[in-house]
Each structure stands twice: as C-alpha cells, then as structure tokens.
MARMAR-633942 format. One record per residue (C-alpha): residue in three letters; x, y, z. Coordinates in steps of 0.1 Angstrom, whole numbers, plus 5000, padded with zeros to 4 digits. Layout:
N
(node ALA,(X,Y,Z));
...
***
This chain:
84
(node MET,(5938,8572,4472));
(node THR,(5963,8569,4500));
(node ASP,(5956,8578,4536));
(node ASP,(5985,8604,4534));
(node LYS,(5968,8621,4505));
(node GLN,(5935,8623,4523));
(node GLU,(5953,8635,4554));
(node LEU,(5970,8662,4533));
(node ALA,(5936,8673,4519));
(node ASP,(5920,8674,4553));
(node GLY,(5949,8694,4567));
(node SER,(5946,8718,4538));
(node ASP,(5909,8724,4547));
(node ALA,(5918,8728,4584));
(node LEU,(5946,8753,4575));
(node LEU,(5922,8774,4555));
(node GLU,(5896,8774,4583));
(node ALA,(5923,8784,4608));
(node LEU,(5934,8813,4587));
(node VAL,(5898,8825,4585));
(node LEU,(5895,8822,4623));
(node LEU,(5928,8841,4628));
(node ARG,(5917,8869,4604));
(node GLU,(5884,8872,4623));
(node THR,(5901,8873,4656));
(node GLN,(5925,8900,4645));
(node ARG,(5896,8920,4631));
(node ARG,(5879,8918,4665));
(node MET,(5911,8928,4683));
(node LYS,(5912,8960,4663));
(node ALA,(5879,8971,4678));
(node GLU,(5891,8966,4714));
(node HIS,(5910,8990,4736));
(node VAL,(5946,8980,4736));
(node ALA,(5956,8960,4767));
(node SER,(5920,8956,4779));
(node ALA,(5909,8923,4793));
(node ARG,(5890,8915,4761));
(node PHE,(5920,8925,4739));
(node ARG,(5943,8902,4759));
(node GLU,(5918,8874,4756));
(node LEU,(5916,8878,4719));
(node ALA,(5954,8880,4716));
(node HIS,(5956,8847,4735));
(node ASP,(5931,8832,4711));
(node ALA,(5951,8845,4681));
(node HIS,(5982,8830,4696));
(node GLN,(5965,8796,4699));
(node VAL,(5952,8797,4664));
(node THR,(5987,8807,4652));
(node ASP,(6002,8777,4670));
(node ASP,(5976,8755,4652));
(node ILE,(5984,8770,4619));
(node MET,(6021,8763,4624));
(node ARG,(6014,8727,4634));
(node LEU,(5992,8722,4603));
(node VAL,(6019,8736,4581));
(node ARG,(6045,8713,4596));
(node GLU,(6022,8683,4591));
(node GLN,(6016,8692,4555));
(node ASP,(6054,8696,4549));
(node GLU,(6060,8662,4564));
(node LEU,(6032,8646,4544));
(node GLY,(6045,8662,4513));
(node ASP,(6078,8646,4519));
(node ARG,(6062,8611,4523));
(node ILE,(6038,8612,4493));
(node PRO,(6054,8602,4460));
(node THR,(6053,8629,4434));
(node GLY,(6024,8624,4411));
(node GLU,(5998,8641,4390));
(node ASP,(5971,8646,4418));
(node THR,(5965,8680,4433));
(node ILE,(5948,8684,4467));
(node GLU,(5917,8695,4448));
(node ASP,(5917,8662,4429));
(node VAL,(5919,8643,4462));
(node ILE,(5890,8663,4476));
(node ARG,(5869,8656,4445));
(node GLU,(5876,8618,4449));
(node THR,(5865,8618,4485));
(node PRO,(5829,8604,4489));
(node ALA,(5806,8629,4506));
(node SER,(5797,8621,4543));
***
C-alpha cells in the first residue's frame, strides 16, 4: 500500500470526525441565545472546524490526483492497515 493511499484513508476518517464535531457544535448553538457570548464562542468553533473540513477536502482532492486509478477503495486500504 502506498503512503498516499494511507494518507487518503486517514484523511477520510479525519473528515468524518470533523463532520460529526461540526454537527454537534451546530446542535449546541441552536440551544444558545443568539449573539450571546457562548453562541459566539460556538460559532467561532464551528468556523474553525469548517476550515479544517475544507483543508481535508482539498488534501483528499490532491491525493486523488496523485494516486493512480486502481481497484482499491478507501475501505480496502483501511482493512489492509494493521491495528495499532
């Protein structure tokens, strides 16, 4: 397995985790008074997570361009990775 494929698989996991975090942050924002200090703090957190999501998507796009087309899926790469 190439390092690029492993990096793509790791990035996929990180992207899914970031999406869960963004969803949770948005859910918590809904319970806060609009423009309160806590709301603004959560909005800042959501902005940071969104920036991370966009970075991860760009990295996956770049890796996808570098990796030759083949039969492997990201799930295949994850299954081939030895457990830590």
